[in-house]
Residue frames as qw, qx, qy, qz and C-alpha x, y, z in Angstrom:
[[0.000, 0.886, 0.463, 0.000, 0.00, 0.00, 0.00],
 [0.420, 0.155, 0.010, 0.894, 1.24, 3.46, -0.90],
 [0.007, 0.719, 0.363, -0.592, 0.21, 6.92, 0.22],
 [0.345, 0.285, 0.539, 0.714, -0.92, 8.55, -3.02],
 [0.120, 0.574, 0.243, -0.773, -2.09, 12.14, -3.44],
 [0.390, 0.516, 0.646, 0.405, -4.40, 12.78, -6.38],
 [0.056, -0.388, -0.011, 0.920, -4.10, 16.35, -7.65],
 [0.193, 0.527, 0.763, 0.321, -7.29, 17.45, -9.37],
 [0.013, 0.884, 0.399, -0.242, -9.43, 20.47, -10.23],
 [0.492, -0.067, 0.199, 0.845, -7.05, 23.37, -10.62],
 [0.095, 0.657, 0.182, -0.725, -7.68, 26.73, -12.25],
 [0.076, -0.134, 0.658, 0.737, -7.73, 25.98, -15.98],
 [0.567, 0.127, -0.175, -0.795, -10.74, 26.01, -18.29],
 [0.652, 0.046, -0.727, -0.208, -10.70, 22.20, -18.01],
 [0.213, -0.335, 0.663, -0.634, -11.31, 22.22, -14.26],
 [0.788, -0.029, 0.221, -0.574, -14.63, 20.31, -14.41],
 [0.869, 0.297, -0.383, -0.096, -13.11, 17.53, -16.52],
 [0.306, 0.447, -0.714, 0.443, -10.16, 17.30, -14.15],
 [0.494, -0.268, 0.517, -0.646, -12.52, 16.87, -11.19],
 [0.923, 0.117, 0.003, -0.366, -14.17, 13.94, -12.97],
 [0.701, 0.438, -0.539, 0.164, -10.82, 12.40, -13.93],
 [0.026, 0.467, -0.676, 0.569, -9.49, 12.82, -10.40],
 [0.704, -0.187, 0.362, -0.582, -12.56, 11.25, -8.81],
 [0.941, 0.220, -0.179, -0.183, -12.36, 8.21, -11.10],
 [0.535, 0.484, -0.600, 0.346, -8.62, 7.82, -10.45],
 [0.242, -0.432, 0.603, -0.625, -9.02, 8.17, -6.67],
 [0.864, -0.075, 0.181, -0.465, -11.75, 5.52, -6.63],
 [0.875, 0.331, -0.351, 0.030, -9.53, 3.12, -8.58],
 [0.284, 0.518, -0.637, 0.494, -6.60, 3.73, -6.23],
 [0.548, -0.323, 0.482, -0.602, -8.80, 3.00, -3.20],
 [0.950, 0.114, -0.029, -0.288, -9.95, -0.21, -4.90],
 [0.725, 0.442, -0.470, 0.242, -6.29, -1.12, -5.34],
 [0.778, -0.452, -0.353, 0.256, -5.74, -0.76, -1.60],
 [0.446, 0.285, -0.176, 0.830, -3.81, 2.52, -1.45],
 [0.218, -0.666, -0.432, 0.567, -4.12, 5.30, 1.12],
 [0.309, 0.478, 0.437, 0.696, -5.50, 8.10, -1.06],
 [0.073, -0.669, -0.335, 0.659, -6.01, 11.83, -0.54],
 [0.382, 0.650, 0.450, 0.479, -7.60, 13.99, -3.24],
 [0.292, -0.561, -0.123, 0.765, -6.28, 17.56, -3.26],
 [0.381, 0.840, 0.355, 0.153, -7.82, 20.38, -5.29],
 [0.577, -0.099, 0.060, 0.808, -5.07, 22.66, -6.59],
 [0.105, 0.813, 0.372, 0.435, -7.35, 25.65, -7.17],
 [0.314, -0.927, 0.048, -0.198, -6.26, 27.33, -3.93],
 [0.040, -0.715, 0.657, -0.235, -3.35, 27.02, -1.51],
 [0.963, -0.043, -0.166, -0.207, -2.76, 23.27, -1.70],
 [0.513, 0.514, -0.615, 0.306, 0.96, 22.89, -0.91],
 [0.292, -0.422, 0.635, -0.578, 0.48, 22.72, 2.87],
 [0.882, -0.005, 0.205, -0.425, -2.11, 19.95, 2.41],
 [0.834, 0.418, -0.359, 0.024, 0.28, 18.07, 0.16],
 [0.245, 0.530, -0.668, 0.461, 3.16, 18.39, 2.62],
 [0.549, -0.324, 0.498, -0.588, 0.96, 17.38, 5.57],
 [0.954, 0.116, 0.063, -0.268, -0.09, 14.19, 3.76],
 [0.173, -0.659, 0.707, 0.193, 3.50, 13.58, 2.60],
 [0.923, 0.259, 0.094, -0.268, 2.67, 11.08, -0.16],
 [0.676, -0.238, 0.594, 0.366, 4.91, 8.36, -1.53],
 [0.296, 0.177, 0.658, 0.669, 3.63, 9.30, -4.98],
 [0.286, 0.484, 0.199, -0.802, 1.52, 12.01, -6.61],
 [0.391, 0.404, 0.760, 0.325, -1.01, 11.16, -9.31],
 [0.060, 0.315, -0.087, -0.943, -1.49, 14.25, -11.49],
 [0.259, 0.518, 0.808, 0.105, -5.10, 14.27, -12.69],
 [0.068, 0.717, 0.112, -0.685, -5.00, 17.89, -13.86],
 [0.562, 0.500, 0.513, 0.413, -5.80, 19.06, -17.37],
 [0.211, 0.911, 0.180, 0.306, -4.69, 22.28, -19.07],
 [0.273, 0.667, -0.332, 0.608, -2.39, 25.09, -17.89],
 [0.290, -0.588, 0.519, -0.548, -0.80, 24.83, -14.42],
 [0.821, -0.194, 0.461, -0.275, -1.34, 21.08, -14.40],
 [0.898, 0.293, 0.308, 0.113, -0.45, 19.57, -17.72],
 [0.472, 0.861, -0.079, 0.173, 2.10, 22.12, -18.94],
 [0.679, 0.280, -0.403, 0.547, 5.13, 21.31, -16.79],
 [0.173, -0.653, 0.250, -0.694, 4.37, 23.83, -14.03],
 [0.816, -0.447, 0.142, -0.339, 3.01, 21.25, -11.57],
 [0.949, 0.120, -0.176, 0.233, 5.65, 18.73, -12.61],
 [0.399, 0.554, -0.337, 0.648, 8.36, 21.30, -11.84],
 [0.446, -0.616, 0.254, -0.597, 6.85, 22.09, -8.45],
 [0.956, -0.255, 0.035, -0.142, 6.75, 18.40, -7.52],
 [0.782, 0.338, -0.284, 0.440, 10.37, 18.02, -8.61],
 [0.059, 0.620, -0.355, 0.697, 11.31, 20.88, -6.25],
 [0.667, -0.474, 0.240, -0.523, 9.26, 19.39, -3.40],
 [0.029, -0.412, 0.909, -0.058, 10.81, 15.97, -4.02],
 [0.691, 0.135, 0.572, -0.420, 7.62, 14.00, -4.70],
 [0.174, -0.031, 0.858, 0.482, 7.60, 11.35, -7.47],
 [0.510, 0.415, 0.236, -0.715, 4.65, 11.75, -9.84],
 [0.676, 0.323, 0.657, 0.086, 2.84, 10.02, -12.68],
 [0.538, 0.803, 0.256, 0.003, 3.21, 10.77, -16.35],
 [0.644, 0.556, -0.006, 0.526, 5.61, 12.89, -18.37],
 [0.550, -0.336, -0.218, 0.733, 8.36, 15.12, -16.99],
 [0.041, -0.728, -0.159, 0.666, 8.71, 18.90, -16.99],
 [0.022, -0.398, 0.501, 0.768, 10.14, 19.49, -20.46],
 [0.015, 0.208, 0.896, 0.392, 7.90, 17.00, -22.27],
 [0.012, 0.672, 0.687, -0.276, 4.79, 18.30, -20.51],
 [0.007, -0.687, -0.010, 0.727, 5.65, 21.87, -21.45],
 [0.001, 0.272, -0.659, -0.701, 6.40, 21.09, -25.09],
 [0.002, -0.299, -0.920, -0.252, 3.43, 18.79, -25.65],
 [0.045, 0.674, 0.571, -0.467, 1.03, 21.25, -24.04],
 [0.136, 0.684, -0.142, -0.702, 2.02, 23.90, -26.59],
 [0.791, 0.446, 0.418, -0.019, 0.65, 22.84, -29.97],
 [0.382, 0.889, -0.242, -0.072, 3.06, 25.15, -31.80],
 [0.142, -0.665, 0.733, -0.008, 6.18, 23.56, -30.34],
 [0.734, 0.035, 0.671, -0.101, 4.69, 20.08, -30.72],
 [0.719, 0.670, 0.164, -0.081, 4.21, 20.76, -34.43],
 [0.201, 0.859, -0.470, -0.029, 7.77, 22.04, -34.79],
 [0.417, -0.432, 0.798, -0.048, 9.15, 18.88, -33.16],
 [0.777, 0.302, 0.541, -0.116, 6.95, 16.65, -35.31],
 [0.570, 0.813, -0.080, -0.087, 8.11, 18.47, -38.43],
 [0.025, -0.763, 0.646, -0.002, 11.78, 18.16, -37.41],
 [0.520, -0.209, 0.823, -0.088, 11.26, 14.43, -36.78],
 [0.259, 0.167, -0.705, -0.639, 9.68, 14.09, -40.26],
 [0.150, 0.350, 0.891, -0.248, 6.37, 12.98, -38.76],
 [0.004, -0.415, -0.546, -0.728, 3.46, 14.03, -41.02],
 [0.050, -0.559, -0.566, 0.604, 1.33, 16.80, -39.54],
 [0.320, 0.820, 0.450, 0.149, -1.06, 19.27, -41.24],
 [0.426, 0.372, 0.019, 0.825, 0.61, 22.37, -42.69],
 [0.357, -0.795, -0.429, 0.238, 0.53, 25.32, -40.31],
 [0.289, 0.571, -0.088, 0.763, 1.47, 28.90, -39.61],
 [0.441, -0.518, -0.516, 0.520, 1.85, 30.96, -36.42],
 [0.107, 0.675, 0.158, 0.712, 0.66, 34.53, -35.90],
 [0.315, -0.226, -0.526, 0.757, 1.13, 36.97, -33.02],
 [0.010, 0.803, 0.573, -0.163, -1.67, 39.22, -31.80],
 [0.162, -0.728, 0.059, 0.664, 0.40, 42.42, -32.04],
 [0.176, -0.187, 0.661, 0.705, 1.40, 41.72, -35.65],
 [0.105, 0.473, 0.835, 0.260, -2.12, 40.76, -36.64],
 [0.034, -0.831, -0.457, 0.316, -3.75, 43.86, -35.16],
 [0.153, -0.648, 0.238, 0.707, -1.19, 46.15, -36.82],
 [0.216, 0.361, -0.638, -0.644, -1.47, 44.52, -40.27],
 [0.661, 0.138, 0.619, -0.401, -4.72, 42.55, -40.33],
 [0.761, 0.575, 0.022, -0.299, -5.35, 42.42, -44.10],
 [0.355, 0.688, -0.632, -0.037, -1.69, 41.84, -44.97],
 [0.306, -0.328, 0.859, -0.247, -1.38, 39.05, -42.39],
 [0.745, 0.268, 0.506, -0.342, -4.49, 37.33, -43.73],
 [0.640, 0.684, -0.254, -0.242, -3.19, 37.68, -47.30],
 [0.149, 0.585, -0.795, 0.067, 0.10, 36.01, -46.36],
 [0.521, -0.116, 0.766, -0.357, -1.72, 33.34, -44.42],
 [0.781, 0.422, 0.341, -0.310, -3.96, 32.40, -47.34],
 [0.473, 0.715, -0.486, -0.170, -0.98, 32.45, -49.68],
 [0.008, 0.446, -0.881, 0.158, 0.66, 29.72, -47.58],
 [0.232, 0.112, 0.924, -0.283, -2.39, 27.72, -46.49],
 [0.259, -0.220, -0.660, -0.670, -5.61, 26.66, -48.15],
 [0.536, -0.118, 0.309, -0.776, -9.09, 27.17, -46.73],
 [0.509, -0.796, -0.143, -0.295, -10.73, 25.82, -44.64],
 [0.329, 0.471, -0.588, 0.570, -8.46, 26.57, -41.69],
 [0.681, -0.559, -0.463, 0.095, -8.38, 25.55, -38.04],
 [0.057, 0.713, -0.297, 0.633, -7.47, 28.31, -35.58],
 [0.791, -0.358, -0.471, 0.154, -6.09, 27.06, -32.26],
 [0.297, -0.843, 0.336, -0.298, -5.08, 28.66, -28.98],
 [0.606, 0.412, -0.675, 0.080, -1.95, 26.52, -28.53],
 [0.113, 0.247, -0.810, 0.520, -2.00, 25.86, -24.78],
 [0.653, -0.080, 0.274, -0.702, -5.64, 24.88, -24.32],
 [0.013, -0.070, 0.992, 0.100, -7.08, 21.36, -24.28],
 [0.274, 0.421, 0.815, -0.288, -10.41, 19.53, -24.59],
 [0.292, 0.535, 0.571, 0.550, -11.04, 21.43, -27.87],
 [0.154, -0.885, -0.274, 0.343, -11.24, 24.71, -25.92],
 [0.108, -0.766, 0.271, 0.573, -9.99, 27.67, -27.97],
 [0.335, -0.022, 0.780, 0.528, -10.37, 25.92, -31.34],
 [0.443, 0.625, 0.219, -0.604, -12.27, 27.56, -34.21],
 [0.567, 0.211, 0.683, 0.408, -12.95, 26.73, -37.87],
 [0.203, 0.636, -0.102, -0.738, -12.79, 29.21, -40.74],
 [0.677, 0.351, 0.632, 0.135, -14.46, 27.89, -43.89],
 [0.448, 0.731, 0.269, 0.439, -14.07, 31.16, -45.80],
 [0.414, 0.267, -0.201, 0.847, -12.03, 34.32, -45.54],
 [0.310, -0.606, -0.092, -0.726, -14.89, 36.28, -44.00],
 [0.819, -0.498, -0.280, -0.051, -14.72, 33.89, -41.00],
 [0.703, 0.210, -0.367, 0.572, -11.04, 34.52, -40.33],
 [0.037, 0.524, -0.265, 0.809, -11.09, 37.79, -38.43],
 [0.688, -0.490, 0.018, -0.536, -13.78, 36.73, -35.97],
 [0.964, -0.149, -0.213, 0.061, -12.19, 33.34, -35.29],
 [0.605, 0.326, -0.342, 0.641, -8.68, 34.71, -34.93],
 [0.161, -0.553, 0.246, -0.780, -9.80, 37.38, -32.46],
 [0.844, -0.408, -0.067, -0.340, -11.63, 34.72, -30.44],
 [0.903, 0.018, -0.282, 0.324, -8.46, 32.62, -30.23],
 [0.336, 0.468, -0.308, 0.757, -6.45, 35.68, -29.13],
 [0.550, -0.645, 0.029, -0.530, -8.73, 35.94, -26.08],
 [0.945, -0.314, -0.055, 0.077, -6.87, 32.90, -24.76],
 [0.731, -0.325, 0.216, 0.560, -3.29, 33.63, -25.86],
 [0.067, 0.837, -0.169, -0.515, -1.10, 36.20, -27.62],
 [0.134, 0.451, -0.764, -0.441, 0.29, 33.73, -30.16],
 [0.794, 0.167, 0.411, -0.416, -1.93, 31.26, -32.02],
 [0.335, -0.150, 0.850, 0.377, -1.66, 28.35, -34.41],
 [0.648, 0.459, -0.035, -0.607, -3.34, 28.36, -37.82],
 [0.398, -0.179, 0.884, 0.165, -3.57, 24.89, -39.33],
 [0.416, 0.153, -0.580, -0.683, -4.81, 23.62, -42.67],
 [0.741, -0.027, 0.430, -0.515, -7.98, 21.59, -42.19],
 [0.145, 0.243, -0.915, -0.289, -7.57, 17.98, -43.29],
 [0.792, -0.035, -0.044, -0.608, -10.74, 16.05, -44.15],
 [0.513, 0.229, -0.827, 0.001, -10.71, 12.48, -42.91],
 [0.765, -0.446, -0.460, -0.064, -11.27, 10.04, -40.10],
 [0.177, -0.739, 0.440, -0.478, -10.30, 11.19, -36.61],
 [0.901, -0.148, -0.402, 0.072, -8.46, 8.45, -34.72],
 [0.244, -0.810, 0.426, -0.321, -6.36, 8.25, -31.59],
 [0.797, 0.118, -0.560, 0.195, -3.71, 5.93, -30.16],
 [0.584, -0.756, 0.203, -0.215, -3.21, 5.43, -26.42],
 [0.681, 0.397, -0.532, 0.310, 0.35, 4.46, -25.46],
 [0.681, -0.714, 0.119, -0.115, 1.77, 3.24, -22.16],
 [0.926, -0.039, -0.049, 0.372, 5.31, 2.62, -20.98],
 [0.280, -0.859, 0.264, 0.339, 8.76, 4.07, -20.43],
 [0.119, -0.485, 0.744, 0.444, 11.39, 2.13, -22.39],
 [0.088, 0.179, 0.943, 0.266, 9.11, -0.70, -23.49],
 [0.357, 0.132, 0.021, -0.924, 5.93, 0.68, -25.04],
 [0.230, 0.345, 0.910, 0.005, 2.46, -0.79, -25.43],
 [0.258, 0.026, -0.262, -0.930, 0.09, 0.70, -27.98],
 [0.418, 0.286, 0.744, -0.437, -3.58, 0.07, -27.30],
 [0.397, 0.468, 0.728, 0.304, -6.14, -0.57, -30.07],
 [0.071, 0.050, 0.220, 0.972, -6.70, 2.42, -32.37],
 [0.174, 0.597, 0.671, -0.405, -9.97, 4.24, -31.71],
 [0.107, 0.356, 0.470, 0.801, -11.97, 5.97, -34.42],
 [0.036, 0.410, 0.501, -0.761, -14.01, 8.91, -33.15],
 [0.003, 0.438, 0.640, 0.631, -17.34, 9.72, -34.77],
 [0.076, 0.217, 0.410, -0.883, -19.16, 12.79, -33.50],
 [0.225, 0.588, 0.777, 0.000, -22.93, 12.96, -33.93],
 [0.104, 0.883, 0.168, -0.426, -22.63, 16.72, -34.56],
 [0.702, 0.663, 0.037, 0.258, -19.93, 16.37, -37.21],
 [0.223, 0.726, -0.414, 0.502, -17.35, 18.12, -34.99],
 [0.745, -0.286, -0.527, 0.293, -15.58, 16.49, -32.03],
 [0.003, -0.660, 0.180, -0.729, -15.93, 19.55, -29.80],
 [0.095, -0.273, 0.690, -0.663, -16.18, 19.94, -26.00],
 [0.708, -0.022, 0.228, -0.668, -19.85, 18.95, -25.93],
 [0.863, 0.244, -0.378, -0.229, -19.30, 15.87, -28.12],
 [0.394, 0.395, -0.751, 0.353, -16.33, 14.81, -26.01],
 [0.029, 0.111, -0.754, 0.647, -17.95, 14.95, -22.61],
 [0.634, 0.047, 0.203, -0.745, -21.66, 14.33, -23.20],
 [0.444, 0.000, 0.896, -0.009, -22.82, 10.74, -23.21],
 [0.548, 0.534, 0.643, -0.030, -24.27, 9.71, -26.56],
 [0.253, 0.891, -0.054, -0.374, -22.80, 12.66, -28.49],
 [0.329, 0.662, -0.638, -0.214, -19.98, 10.63, -30.03],
 [0.995, -0.034, 0.033, -0.090, -19.09, 7.01, -30.77],
 [0.198, -0.675, 0.699, 0.129, -15.76, 5.29, -30.17],
 [0.926, 0.295, -0.126, -0.199, -15.24, 2.62, -32.83],
 [0.259, -0.629, 0.733, -0.014, -12.68, 0.00, -31.75],
 [0.502, -0.288, 0.270, 0.769, -10.77, -1.03, -33.73],
 [0.230, 0.627, -0.100, -0.738, -10.81, 1.88, -36.18],
 [0.790, 0.475, 0.381, -0.072, -12.15, 1.11, -39.65],
 [0.183, 0.824, -0.470, -0.259, -8.76, 1.19, -41.36],
 [0.916, 0.271, -0.295, -0.001, -6.84, -1.40, -43.33],
 [0.878, -0.380, -0.051, 0.287, -3.97, -3.26, -41.70],
 [0.642, 0.258, 0.007, 0.722, -1.16, -1.38, -43.42],
 [0.051, -0.713, -0.034, -0.699, -2.54, 2.04, -42.43],
 [0.723, -0.667, -0.082, -0.162, -3.15, 0.87, -38.86],
 [0.860, -0.146, -0.053, 0.486, 0.43, -0.36, -38.66],
 [0.396, 0.477, 0.017, 0.785, 1.72, 2.98, -39.99],
 [0.351, -0.774, -0.083, -0.520, -0.36, 4.88, -37.41],
 [0.836, -0.535, -0.067, 0.101, 1.06, 2.80, -34.56],
 [0.737, 0.102, -0.012, 0.668, 4.61, 3.40, -35.80],
 [0.135, 0.608, 0.056, 0.780, 4.00, 7.17, -36.06],
 [0.580, -0.744, -0.137, -0.302, 2.36, 7.21, -32.61],
 [0.852, -0.382, -0.049, 0.355, 5.39, 5.56, -31.00],
 [0.564, 0.292, 0.052, 0.770, 7.76, 7.83, -32.91],
 [0.139, -0.746, -0.112, -0.641, 5.81, 10.89, -31.74],
 [0.752, -0.646, -0.127, -0.045, 5.81, 9.61, -28.14],
 [0.808, -0.211, 0.015, 0.550, 9.59, 9.15, -28.21],
 [0.394, 0.517, 0.125, 0.749, 10.26, 12.39, -30.12],
 [0.289, -0.777, -0.037, -0.558, 8.58, 14.41, -27.36],
 [0.214, 0.332, -0.755, 0.524, 10.25, 12.31, -24.64],
 [0.699, -0.386, -0.074, -0.598, 7.02, 10.97, -23.17],
 [0.208, 0.166, -0.918, 0.293, 6.98, 8.52, -20.28],
 [0.302, 0.134, 0.718, -0.613, 4.29, 6.61, -18.42],
 [0.354, 0.537, 0.764, 0.053, 1.37, 7.24, -20.73],
 [0.120, 0.425, -0.130, -0.888, 0.06, 9.62, -23.41],
 [0.587, 0.526, 0.612, -0.067, -2.41, 9.73, -26.27],
 [0.175, -0.266, 0.471, 0.823, -1.54, 10.66, -29.86],
 [0.501, 0.610, 0.447, -0.420, -4.35, 12.13, -31.97],
 [0.291, -0.086, 0.679, 0.669, -4.50, 11.70, -35.76],
 [0.617, 0.537, 0.135, -0.560, -6.54, 12.65, -38.79],
 [0.510, -0.055, 0.779, 0.361, -6.48, 10.08, -41.60],
 [0.373, 0.540, -0.180, -0.733, -7.01, 11.60, -45.05],
 [0.694, 0.344, -0.435, -0.459, -8.77, 9.38, -47.61],
 [0.947, -0.250, 0.142, -0.143, -8.25, 6.38, -45.27],
 [0.873, 0.323, -0.122, 0.344, -4.61, 6.31, -46.40],
 [0.424, 0.491, -0.264, 0.714, -2.59, 9.28, -45.15],
 [0.557, -0.688, -0.422, 0.197, -2.31, 9.74, -41.36],
 [0.218, 0.630, -0.189, 0.721, -1.32, 13.11, -39.91],
 [0.461, -0.358, -0.613, 0.532, -0.48, 13.67, -36.24],
 [0.120, -0.834, -0.274, -0.463, -2.54, 16.50, -34.74],
 [0.210, -0.733, 0.392, -0.514, -1.26, 16.62, -31.16],
 [0.570, 0.004, -0.772, 0.280, -0.03, 14.63, -28.17],
 [0.542, -0.662, -0.037, -0.517, -2.01, 14.62, -24.94],
 [0.348, 0.353, -0.761, 0.419, 0.21, 13.86, -21.94],
 [0.185, 0.075, 0.776, -0.598, -2.61, 13.66, -19.36],
 [0.303, -0.226, -0.691, -0.616, -5.57, 12.15, -21.22],
 [0.569, -0.299, 0.146, -0.751, -9.00, 12.31, -19.64],
 [0.170, 0.021, -0.975, 0.143, -10.07, 9.40, -17.44],
 [0.502, 0.070, 0.304, -0.807, -13.80, 10.12, -17.31],
 [0.638, 0.203, 0.716, -0.200, -16.63, 7.75, -18.21],
 [0.671, 0.708, 0.178, -0.133, -16.62, 9.04, -21.80],
 [0.102, -0.812, 0.493, 0.297, -12.81, 9.18, -22.20],
 [0.741, 0.523, -0.376, -0.188, -10.84, 7.51, -24.96],
 [0.157, 0.534, -0.804, 0.209, -7.87, 6.02, -23.07],
 [0.492, -0.127, 0.748, -0.428, -9.97, 3.83, -20.70],
 [0.824, 0.379, 0.121, -0.403, -12.05, 2.64, -23.68],
 [0.570, 0.598, -0.561, -0.054, -8.91, 1.59, -25.57],
 [0.090, -0.407, 0.845, -0.334, -7.60, -0.21, -22.48],
 [0.684, 0.052, 0.535, -0.494, -10.89, -2.01, -21.92],
 [0.815, 0.476, -0.137, -0.301, -10.89, -3.24, -25.51],
 [0.456, 0.529, -0.700, 0.148, -7.45, -4.72, -24.83],
 [0.778, -0.293, -0.555, 0.026, -8.77, -6.53, -21.75],
 [0.375, 0.063, -0.471, 0.796, -7.39, -4.02, -19.22],
 [0.267, -0.772, -0.576, 0.031, -9.85, -2.85, -16.56],
 [0.016, 0.900, -0.023, 0.435, -9.85, 0.75, -15.36],
 [0.658, -0.725, 0.205, -0.012, -8.35, -0.22, -11.99],
 [0.863, -0.067, 0.272, 0.419, -5.58, -2.20, -13.70],
 [0.462, 0.712, 0.124, 0.515, -4.90, 0.72, -16.04],
 [0.243, -0.908, 0.149, -0.306, -4.39, 3.08, -13.10],
 [0.837, -0.461, 0.254, 0.149, -2.23, 0.44, -11.41],
 [0.789, 0.289, 0.196, 0.506, 0.01, 0.35, -14.48],
 [0.165, 0.870, -0.017, 0.465, 0.37, 4.15, -14.43],
 [0.575, -0.778, 0.230, -0.106, 1.54, 3.84, -10.83],
 [0.899, -0.146, 0.277, 0.306, 4.04, 1.14, -11.76],
 [0.603, 0.591, 0.116, 0.523, 5.45, 3.22, -14.62],
 [0.126, -0.917, 0.119, -0.359, 5.89, 6.19, -12.25],
 [0.751, -0.590, 0.294, 0.039, 7.69, 4.05, -9.67],
 [0.873, 0.185, 0.243, 0.380, 9.84, 2.55, -12.42]]
């Protein structure tokens, strides 16, 4: 039995999802026989953490100040071992711009993209849009790079949509990612391990609204998880290879999820890497594990083992 602190909640826009993830994780840890304390990091939580003095910290936080390396760095300073990826990997993977740059450097296919700064855009709006559309083809996806759970993501089908969508994204951050929209199947690969990796069955995501947004992600019945994904064997094999390469390129450890779009059922592109995937009742990672014969409690147990390792 270990003393395990579950950090949950926090102050990001994904707070409610983190509370659900944390509750599910804490229940599993209790079932596994551990001494568990759930700690909400929204307020002054460090004294509570020190008073409990855990053997291990399970980070069940999503978004900034939980998933971006900040909490990982704090735990390093305090001397508490923790689950999941380290400081640098968490920081890089949280920022979609730097993730894309690393993927590109590693020759991993990812949709074409551009980056614009708020100051530059406001000073030269028309010129910036002209240059953007010279490099990328409509429709475009506008992303606030450090948000998760599809928060801060907008779609521009025509030029008249651009200004509104870009200004909305700038409400989150001063630098945003503009990505070429790729039509295709949305799939994801859950990966576990440190040196030796295990890829779980590929999941195809089908949203009933046509867009896998926040509502579709976290509302029961709004999306379907098709396991295994409806892809031929050679494409599935390629996706698994690219998922592992992405995981290693970012320096992931413990567990992560790699999201793809598959164009024309043949060409997979990596969209992003999620270092603390959701563990709610509608989440993808637990579904992939279950399809591989791994119960939720056993999945959480493996995360603990990888952290200890």
